[in-house]
N, C-alpha and C positions, 0 to 999 in steps of 0.2 A: 427408045418407047417407053414411054412414064407410064407408076405405077400410082393408080388411085387408092392411096389408104383411109382404113379408117380409124377409130377413136383406140388406138392402142398397139394399133399397126406397126410393124416394122419391115424395112429395106434394104438391104447389104448396099453401100456404097463403095467401098475402095476392100477389096478381099485377095490376100494372098499378092499382092504386086496392081491386082488388074481392076482396073476402075476409074473414079477420076480422083486424082492426087489435091484437085484444088477443087472446090462446088460454089456455086452461089447460090443464096439463101434469099427468096425472091418472098415477100410478105404483101398481101396486098386485100382490101376492104374498101365497102361503099359506105359511106357514111354523111349525116348534113355537113355543110360547109365552115361551120365553127368547132367543128370535132379536129381535134391534132392529136394523132395518134403515132406514139413513137415505135421501132423497132430496137429491141436488146438483146445483145449476150454476156451469161457469166462463163466461163472457163473454172472447171469442180475439179478437186480434186476425186481419191476413193470414197470419200467421206462425205460428198456430198455438196460439199460445201465449197465457194469461191477459192481460189490457191491465196489472194488476196486483194483487198479495194480496185487495185489497177488492173486485176482480171477479171473488171464489171465495163462490159464494151456498150457506153452510150454517146447521147448527143455532146455527154461532155466530156465523155476518154471515147475516141476514137479507133483507136487500134488497140490491142493487147500488149505487154509487155516483150514477148515474144514475139509480134507482128504477123503471129497464123491470123488474129482476124481481125478485119478491117470493116467500119461500117462507112457505106456508100452511099449513105442515103435515100433522094429519091433520085433514080436515075433518068425518067424526065422523059422517055419514050410511051408513058400512056398502058404501060404492061405492070409494072408493079409499084407496090404505093413506095417502100423503100427496101433496101436490097446490102446485102455483108456479104464478105466476099473471106474466105474461109482455106486456107490453104494448110491439109490435112496430113503433108509430109514434115512442116516447120510447126508442129502443136509441138510444145515442150511434153520431156517422158509424165510428170507429174498429173498433167489434164488428165483426165479420165473423162470427162462429158464437157460438151459446151450446149449449154441450155439457150434455146432460144425467146427470146418474149413480147409480147406489145404491149402498149399503156399506154391510157386515155392522159393526157395533160391535164393538171388540174380539174382534175372529174367531179370531186367534192367539190371545189369551190363552182362550180358551173353545173352540177347538177346533170353531170353525165353518167352513163356506161354501155355499155357491150347490147347492153337489150334493142339500142338503136345502129347497131353497127352490123350490117346486110354483106353474105356473100364473102366473109374471111376466111382468107387460106395462107398454105405455105407452101411452098414448093422447093424443091435442091433439082439443080442446073446442073451441068460440066458448064466450067469456068471455062473451058479450052473452046469446046464447040458449041456451047451455049444450047445444046440438046437437055431437054428437061428429063430427069433420073424417077423423079416420085412427086405427087402432090397428097394435101390431106385441105379439105375444105370444112371449115368448123361448121355443127351442128346450131340450130336455133333456141337452145338450152338455154343459151347462155341471157341474162335478165339482168341483175343489179351487178355484175362484175365490173370492174373500171381496167383490171389488167389480167392479162392471158400469156401462159406459156403454152405457145405454138404444138413446140417441137423440140427435139434435142437430136444433136449429133453425139454418140460413144463407140468405146472402144469395144471391140469384140473378134477375138481368135486370132490380135495382130493385124485387123483393119480398125472401117467403122461401116457402122450402122446408123441409119435415121428413123426414131420414131416419134409418131403423131401421139400427141398429150391430150390439146385440149383441154387442159385444168384451169380456173379463173380465179382470180380472186378478187375482196369487195375493197381488200386494203392500198390497193394500187401498187404499182413500182415501188414505193416503198416498202409494203409486205413481202414482193418478193426478193425483196432487197435483205430483208430481214432473215426473213429462210434459209437461204442462200450465208447468213452470215457476213454481209456488207455492211459496210457504216457508214458508210461514202452520202445515205443519202436521209439517216439519222437523224432526226431533226435538233439543233444546237441549243442548248441552254441559254436562256437570256442570262447576259450577266448582270450583276448588281449594281443599281444604277447607284453611279460616285455621287456623292453631295457637293454639291457647288461650294468652293471655296469663296470665304464674301473677300472684295478689295484689301487691302494691306491697308490703306486712307482711306476711307468713306469720309465724302462730303457730308459735310453739316448738313442734318434734316431740317428745311424750311418750316418752319413754325407755321403750325395750319390756323387759317382765317378765322376773326374770332363766330363765334358763333350767334345766331341772329340772337334776338333777346327771345326771350321766349316767354309764352303767351300767360297772359294772367293767371292766376292760383283759380279755380272755381274754389266755391265759397265749400268750406270743411263740411261736413255733415255733423250733426250735434254728436259730442259722444254720449255713448250709452250709459244709463243711470249704472252707479255703481255694486256690484254686488254686494250681499248681505260677507259680514266678514266668517266664516264657516268656524263652528265652534269646536274644537281639537280637546278629545281627551285628554287627560294627562294619566297612564299606569297609577296605577296605587303602588305604594310602597308597601310589600307584605313586610311588617315588624314582625319578628319573634314573640311568641305567646309571651308575656311578663311572668316570672316565678315569683314562688313566696306566696303569701298568703290572702292578698291582697291586688288582683290582676283588675288592670285596666280594662271597665267594658267600653259597651257600645255606646260613643257619642249621643247617639239619636235613640237609645233605646235597649238599657242593660239590661231586658231578657233577651236582649237578641244573642250574648254572651259577650266573649273576649273583643275586646277592639284591638283586631291585629292588623287592620288598612288604615295607611296614614293617607288624607286625601286633602284639597285645599277646599275648603268650605267657604263660600259666600254667603253672608246670612241676610235675609232683606231686609235692615240694619244694618250699619257699622261695618269695619275693614275685615277683607278675609283672615281667615288664620287656619293654622293646620289643626285639623281632630283627627283622632282614633274611634275608628265604626268597624264593623264587619265587612263584613267581605259584599253582602246584599245591599248592603246601606251606600257603600263607600262604590259600587256598580251605578246607583243611584244618583249620585252626588255627581260625575261624571256623567252622564248620559243624558240628565234633564236639565233644560234651560234656570236660571237665576229663578227663586232662588235656589235652589239646586236639587232641593227635597219638597214634595207633597205628600201629605200622610194619602194611606189609600183609603177611599169612599167607605171601605165596605170594613165591618170588626175582624179581630184577628190578623194573623201574619205566621210568614209572609205570605203576600196578596202575589199575583199572576199580574202584573204591569200596575199602574192607577191611569184615572182619569186624569186629562191636562186641566191645567189651572182655567178658571172660568174667564171673558175678555171683562178688561176695567176693574178697578183697583176702589176700594177695597174686598177684598172677596167676602160673599153672604156667612152673614153666621162667625165674622173676625179670622183673622190670618189664625192659619192652624201651628200650633205649639211645635218648636223643633222638638222632636224625638217620633216614635213608631206609634203611641197611642194613640186614638183617639180626641178629638176636642171634647174637651166638658160641657154640660148644657150650664148654660149662665147661674150661680148659684152665691153667687156673691163672692166677693174677693177674698181671698185666701192667702194669709201671711204665714211665713216660715219660723219658724223658730228660731232663726237669728233677729228675724225682723222684730219679734214679740220680743224680746231679750233689751234690744236695744230700746226701742221702746220705753221699758219700763225702767232702765238706768236714765232716761232722757228725763221721764218723765219726776225720779225722785231727786234729781240734780236739779229741776225746776222748781220744783217744790221748796225745798230746800231755802232757795232764795227769792222766791215770794214771800216764803215766811218773817224772811227775816226783814226784806223792806218793808212790808205791811204791819209789823209788828208796834204797835202803842204802847209799851210798856218803856219807860222811861230807865235809862242805863244803869244800874249798882253802882254808887260813885263812893269810893270809901277816901273819909277825909283824916286825914293823920294833924292832928295839933300838937303842935312842938311848942312848948314852953321854955323859957329859958330862967332858970330859975335867979 
C-alpha cells in the first residue's frame, strides 16, 4: 500500500532488516514537447556535501563509485519519465543521504521554468516486486525555478527513510551542484588567447598598385590679411638711486624726482636710446604707442591716464616737447645760455676778420737805408 506524502513528510523504507533493500525511484511530470528534464542523484556525507564529484549521478555519470545508485533513464513503459535504482545494502558507510533532483536542460537559453511543468511527482517502489511504497506530488507553487530537489533517502536508526522535500532552485542544476560541493558543473574559465606565431619566412609583400592620379587641387582661398605685430612691453630695469649730491632726475620732468628706471625711448625723430625716468613715466613709455609719450591734456602731475593723439600729423599746436610740462604758448623763440655765448663768440671773431678785410689804412712800412761808407 502506497503512502501519500505532503511536503516535508517522511516514511520508512528499510528498518531492522525489514522492508525493501533495493528500491526504484520513479520521477514523472507533464510539460510541452520542447522541455527536456533530467533526473539526478547526489550521494552525500554527514556534512550534507557530495562525497566526491564521482558521487554525482546524472546523464554523464550513470553509476556511483560503489555501484549502489544507477541511472536507468526513461523506462519507456509510460509510467515514469525517468527512473533510478538504489541498492540500499550496497551504499558505502560514509554516504548518509541520497538526494534526488530534477532539472530542466538549458532552461536559461530556452527561457523555460517549472511554472510550465505540471503533475510533477516522485515515488518509491520495491525493486523486487514493483509495489509502490510512497508518493509525493509537487504542488503548483513552483514558478521561475529551473531545478527542484524532489526528495531524499537518508539513514535513520540502522535503516533508511524517504522524505518529501520540493525545494526549487532558480540557478538550475549548477546551483544544486554548487550547494552540495560538486565542481563538475562549474563553468570552465576560458583559456587566454595564444597569439599567432608568424611564419619563419614570409613571402615578400606585393607592392601596392599605384594610386589613381589625384584630382586637381582646388584653388586655395586667399590668405587672410596679416595681423598687426603686437607691441610687447619690455619691463623697465629698476636702477638703484644714485648716491652723491647730484642724483639723475627724470628725463621727462626733473620735478618728478630721481630717474630710477631705465627704459628704451623712441623719439619722434631720431634713434631710440636708453633714458632714465621715474617709474610713472617709464610705465607710460612702455604702454603708449610711438612716440611713446604724450603730455597730459590738463595741467598738473600725475594725471590719471592721458588722451590718445589726434589722427593725422602734425598735431594742432605743435608737437609736444619731451617732458612732463605743458607746451608753452607761442612767445617767440628762446635760446639757451650756451647758444647765446656761442653766438657772441662767433660775432667777435667775424667782426675782427671783417675789420681787417675792409681796412683802407696803408700798411706801416719801415724802410731802412743802409749807406756804405
